[in-house]
N, C-alpha and C positions, 0 to 999 in steps of 0.2 A: 793493182793486187798485190798483196804481200806474199811472202814466201809460203808455199803450200807444202802438204805432206800427204802421203797416200797410205790408207790403211789396206792391208792385204789379208784376206780371209781365204786359206787354202782348204777346201773341203774335199770329200771323196769323189765328187763329180765335176767340180768346176772350181775356178779361182775367181774371186771377186775382189774388185779394187775400187776404192772410193777416194777421190782427191778433194780435200777440203781446204779452204782458205779461211783465215781468221779463226783458228781453233780456240783462242782464248777469248773470243767474243761471246756475248750472251747468246747470240744466234749466228753460228758459223755458216759458211756458204758451201754447199756441195756443188763443186764445179764441174766434175767429171765422174762418171760411174760406168764401168764396163766389166764384162765376164768373158771367160773363155772355158769351153769344156775340157775335161781331163778323161783319158781313156781309163777303163777299169784296171785297178791294181797300181796305179801310179801314186795314189795316196790311200793309205789303209788306217781307218780310225783316227784321222788328223795327222798322220805321220808321214812324211815324204819317204817312199820306198824306192821310186825310180827318179832320182835327182835330175838327171839329163832330160827325161821327159818334162818334168815339172818346169826346169829352166827354159826349154823350148817354148812351153805354154805361156810362161811369164813374158818372154820376148815378144811373143804374138799379142799378148795382152797390152803390152806397152805400145806396140806398133798401131794396132787398131784402135785402142783407146785414146791415143794421142795425149797421154799424161805429160805434164810439162816439168815434172821432177822425177828423179830417180831415188829420193829419199823416202824410205817406207817404214811402216810399223807392222810387224808381223803378229798375228793372233796365234796364241796356243791354247788349246782346251780339249784334251783327249783323255783316254783312260789312264795314261801315264803322267797326268798332270792332277795335282790334288790341292785343295784349299781346306784347311782345318783350323778350327778355333784355337787360339793360343794366347796365353797371358804371360808377359814378361816384366820384370822389374823396370820401374821407370828409369830411362836413360836415354840419351840422343839416339834417334833412329839408325844412324850409321853404326852405333856400338851394338844395338840390338842385332842388326844384320850380321855383324861379325860374329856375335855369340850364337847364332842360330845352330850351326853344326853340332855344337856341344850340348844342345838342349832338346833336340827334336828327332833324334834317331829312332826312338821307340814309336814315333807317330809315322814313320815312313815305311813303305814296303820295299824299299831299295835302300842301298848304302848312301849316307849323307854325302860322302865324297864323290858319288856319282851324280849328284843332284845340283840343280840351280835352285837357291833358296832366296825367298824374299818375305817381307813382313809388311802387312797392310794394317796400319793402326786404325782403331775405330773409337775406343773410349777409354777413359781412365776410372779406376776405383781403388778403394782401399781393401787390402787384403793382408792378413797377418800383421797388421801394424805398419805396413808399408804401401806406397802407391805403386799400382801395376798399370800397364798398358795392355788393354784388351784388343785383339785384332785377329787377322787371318794369316796363317802360315801358308805361303804359296810355294809349292815345290814341284819341280819338273825334272825328268831325266835329261842330263845333258846331252846324251846322244839323239834323243827325239828332237830337241830344240835345234841341235847343230845341223841336222839333216835338212831341216826347212830353211835355215839361214844359208846353208851351203848352196841350195837350189837357187835362192835369190841372188847370191854372189855370182854364180854361174851365168846368170842372166844380166849381169851388169848393174844390178841394183844395190843400193846402200841401205843396210838395215840399221836404223838409228835407235830402234828399241824393239823389244819383244814383250808383248802385253797380253794378259790373261783375257781371252775372249769373253767370259762371264762379266767381268768388269766393263767391257765394251758395251755389253747389252744394257746394263744398268745405266751407263752414261747417256746412251741415246734414247732409251725407252722410258725410263721413269721421269726423265725431264720433259719428254714430249708426249709419248703415247700413253703414259699413266699419269696423267695430270692429278694434282691434288695432294701429292705426297702420301704419307702413311706407309704402311708395310704391305708390300706386294710381292708375289712370286712370279718372276719373269721365267718363262720356259721356252727353251728353243728346241725344236724337234729337228734334228739333222738327219742325214742318210744313215750314219752308223751309230751315232751317240745322241743323247739328249742331255741338255744343260738345265739345271734348276738352280736359280740364284734368287735368294730372298734379300730384298732390299728395303731399308727404312729411310724414307726421305731422301732417297738418292745415294745412301751409303750401303754397300754390300755388307750383309751380316752373315751369310751362309751360302756355300757352293757345293753342289754335287753334280758329278757327271755320271749319267746312267748309260750303261752299254746297250742301249736299245735305240733304234731309230727307224725312219721310214723304209729303208731297204730290207728290214726283216719281214715286212708284209710282201714286198716284191718277190724276195727270195722264197718265201713260203708258197706264194702263189705259182711260182714257176716250178717248184719241186713237187708239190702236191697235186697240181692240176697238169703237170707236164707242158708247161707253156714256155715259149721263148722269153728271155728277159724283157724285150721291148713290148711284147704283148702282155706280159705280166704287170708292167709299169702302167700301161694304158687300162688294163682291167682294174687296177687299184683305183686309179683316178675316177673311173666311171662308176665303180661299185660303192666305194666309201663304206660308211657304217650306217647308211640310211636304207639300204635294201634289206628286207627281212631274209633271214637265213632260211636254208632248207630245213626239212624235217630231220628227226633223229636218224643218224647214220649216213646222211647225205652230206658229201663234201662238195660245196660250190664256193665261188668267190666270196660271197657274203659271209658264209660261215667261217672260212679261213680268216677273212679281215676281222670278224669279231673276236676270234680266238687269239689271234697274234696281237692285235692292238690292245686287247684287255690286259695283256702282260705289261705293256708300257704304261697304261693308265694306272694300273695297280701300283707299279713301282714308283710312279710320280706321287700318288696318293700317300704311300708309305714314306716317302721322303718328307713330304710336307707334314705328316703326322709326327715324325721324329722331330722336326723343328718346333712344332707346337707343344710337344711334351717337355722339350728341353728349355723352352723360353715361354712359359705360360702367360707372361705379362706382355708378350709382343704378338699380337694376334694378326694373322695374315688376313687382309680384307678382300684381296681379289687376286685373280691370275691374269698375266698378260702373256699372250702367245706370239711366237715368231718362229721362223724357220720353215723350210719347204715341207716338212713332214706334218706340220700343224695344219696345213690346208686340206688335208684328207676330209672329205665330206663327213660330217657327223662327229668328228674328233672332238671339236671344242664342246659340243653338247654333252658328249660322253664324259669328258673330263670334268665338266662342271657338275654333272650328276654324281660322279664317284667322290668328288672332293667337297661337295656342298658349298663350292665357292664360285662367284660369277667369273667367267672366263670371257676375255675380249682379245681381239687381234691387235697387237701393237703397231703403231704407225712411226717408223723411224724418220719419216720425213717431216714429222710435226716439230722436230727440234732444230731443223736447219732451214736455211734459205735455199731454194732450189734454183741453180743455174740453168740457162737454156740448153746448153749441151748436155748436162746430166738429165735434164727432164726428157729430151729426145731419146737417150739411151735407155732409160727406165721404161718409157713407154713401148720400146721396140722390144724389150725383154718380156714385158707383161706383168701381170699382177702377182705372179709367184716369185718374183725377184726377192732373194733374201738379203736385204740391205743391211740389216741392223748391225752385224758384227763389224763389217768393214768401215761403215760410217763411224761407229763408236770407237774403233781403234784410232781413226784419224782425229777425231774430235778430242780425244783425251791426250793427244801428244802434239803440244804446240811446237811450231817450227819457227 
C-alpha cells in the first residue's frame, strides 16, 4: 500500500473521516472510514466554536478508527465561504492568485485582507480583444478556516490542505453516482446548511450554500409541538413528507414538516433557476442528492416535483474500491452515513 491521506468532514453533529489509498488512480481504494459524534454547539454552521471539544473528538476518532496516517485534508463549506464566477486576463495561475485581492473586493461581504482567496479555472474565451480565463473565485474568512485547522493541530494531526467541500462532492459523485457526464446539480442537505453545486462533465461551474438544513425541521418540531430535541428528531424521521397534514388550523408533525421543508425546496429551486437563466445553453439534466437531510422520506419526490428534474440519491462508493475494514465500518454506521464529502476530499488530494 502506498502513502494514504485522510479526508476530514467536520459537521454540526459529527466528524467523518475517510482514508484513501491511491488517490491518483482511476479507482482509488477506501481503506478506512469512521465517525464520532459531536455535542451540540461544538460546531456551528460548519465552523469550530469549541476547539478543545473538537480536538478531543478528533483524537477519539483516530484512536477508534485506527487510521494509519495523521496527514489530513480538511473540508470547508459554510455560510462564510463563497464561490463566485470570475473572469481574469490570461496569465499563469500563480499570477492570477496573487492579483485576486486587487480585483475581487466588491464581490466579497468581508474585507479581502481577512479572506483566504483562490481561483479555480474552468475555461478560456475571447473578451474585448484579449483572452480571459473563466473560473470560480473561492473566498473564505481566515478566522473560520483557522479555527478548524487549530482543532486538528491540537489533536496532533497534520493539515496538508484545506479544500472546498462542494468540489469534493463533484469529485466523488459525478464520477461515480452520476454516470454519463453532462450537467448535473449535486445537492447536499446537511444539518445547518445545504450545498448546491452544478457540474458539467465533472467540472464545477457554480456553487451556492443555502442557510437551510435538516435541523430546521427538528428545531421547528421541538418549538411548535413542545418536544424534546431527541423526540423531535425521531418524529421527523417517522413523519417525513409522506404523511398527509392535518386540516386548516391544525398544527401536527406533518404540517410542520411540509411548511419547513417547502422553504428549503423553494430555495433550491430558485438557485437552480438562477443558474438556468444565467446560462441558457447549459441545461441541467438531473439532480443528485446526498447528505443526511436528503434522506427525509418524501424529500426527493418533492424536490423533483418542484424543479421538474429527476432526482436520484448519489452513491459515493461507486467511484472507489471498498476495503474490508471500511466496508465493516460503513455497515455498522448504517445507510444514512454521509460519506461523500470525506471521500471526495481524500480522493482529490494525492499523497
